[in-house]
N, C-alpha and C positions, 0 to 999 in steps of 0.2 A: 354629499356634504363632507367637508374636511375642516378640522380645527387647526389651530396654530402648531400643535404638537405633531401634526401629520396623521392623526387618527382619521380614518376614512370609512364611511359606509356608502356603498354604491350599489344601485340596482339598475337593471335595464329590462325593457319589455321586448320579448322576442316571440313572434307568433301569438300575440295576445296573452302571453304568460309572463309574469314577473319572475326574475331570477336575481340572485345575489351575485354581483361581479367580484366581490371580495370573498375570501373564504369564510363567510359568515354562517351560511346554512344552505341546505339543499332546498330546491324550489318547493318541495312539499312541506317544509317547515316555516315558510314565510307567511306572515299574516297579510294575505292579498288585499283584504278589505281596508286595512290600515294604509297600505301603500297606495291603493287606488284613491282613497279619501284624501291623502296628502297631495297626490299629484293633481287632483281636481281643485283642491284649495290653492295650490301654487299657481295653477293656470288662471285663477281668478284673483290672485294676490292684489290687494288694493293698497294704494299709497295713502298714508294719513295726510300728507301734504302733497299736492299735485305740482307744486313749484319746486325748482331746484334750490338747495340751501347754499348759502355763500360762506359758511363757516370754514375755517381751515380743516383739512382732512384729519389731522391729529387730534383736534378737539372733539371730533365725532367718532374717534376710534377707527377711522378708515385708512390711516397711513399704514398701520399694521392690523388688518381686520382680524377679529377673533375667529371668524368662520368664512368659508367660501363655498358657495353652492354652484355647481356646474350642471346645467341642463342641456342635454343634446336631443334635438327633435328628430323625427323620422327622416326628414330631408337632409340631416347631417349638420344643420345649423346648431352652433353651440352658443349658449348664453351663460355668462358668469356673473353671479350676484355676490359681491363682497359685503359681508355683514359686520358692522361696527358695533358701537356701544348702544345701549338702550337710551331712549330720549329721557329728558328730565321728568316728563310726566309718566314715563314707563308704559306708554301706549304703542310705541313703535321702536324699530331699530333704524339707525342710520345705515343706508345701503347705497351702493353704486351698482348699476346694471351695465355691463359691457364697457366700463370705463367712463360712463356718463357722469354728470354732476350728481352730487349727493342728494338723496331724497329720504323721506321717512316712510317705511313700510310697516304694515300691521305686525305687531309683536306676537300676537297669539298664534298665527300661522307659522311664523319663523321659529318660534319656540318649539313647536311640534317637530319641525325638521331638524333643528339642533339637537333635540332630545333623542333622535335616532342613534346618535353616537353612544349614549349611555343606556338607552333602552331600545335595542334593535327590534324591528317589527317581526318577531318570531311568535309562532303559535305556542300556547302553553303546553308543557309536557303533560300528556294524559295521565290521569291517576290510574294505577293498576286496578283491575277488576278483582274484587275480593273473592269472587267465585272461581277464579282461575288458580288461586293459590292452593297448594297441596294441603289437604285437611290433616290435622294432627292425628297420629295413630291413637286409637282408643281400644280398650279391651271390651267395651260394651257396644252393643248394637245401637245405632241411632236411627230414628224415624225421619230425620231430616229437619225437624223443627228447630234444632239448635242452629243450623245454617241460616234458616229464615230469620231467626232473631238477630243474628250477627249482621245480616244485610239490612234489616230494618233499623238497627241502631247506628250503622255507619253512614247511610245515605241521608242527606238533609231533607229530602222530599218524601 
């Protein structure tokens, strides 16, 4: 996905593993479930209107689209979806697929794809384990109960 400012988030699947093609993250930092979910949703992207729209492209935001989604299939076929403005009812975006006539596609799925630019699909940074931190030096002997209390109060479960 790319926006008008040239910001890009790009992923590819190599040997059944997703990787970031842009210097976004290493493959072990990518939220694979989110990427798989989005690609499955894109594969079944439904049009809100099955017929072509006859409005001028500039009225639908397609003369200078806000975003462009490029999908390359395993066989090398490339598809380009140009994403324009949201519809008046806010249920879809005006889109063109490979230069075809404008149509209206489901907004909820495309919003998730567009959101990749602001919220990349990265796994959350793990919280440090409180047990691995160095214990403060103490002049008295401890039986370990103070460590157990600290763990019990910091963990929500």
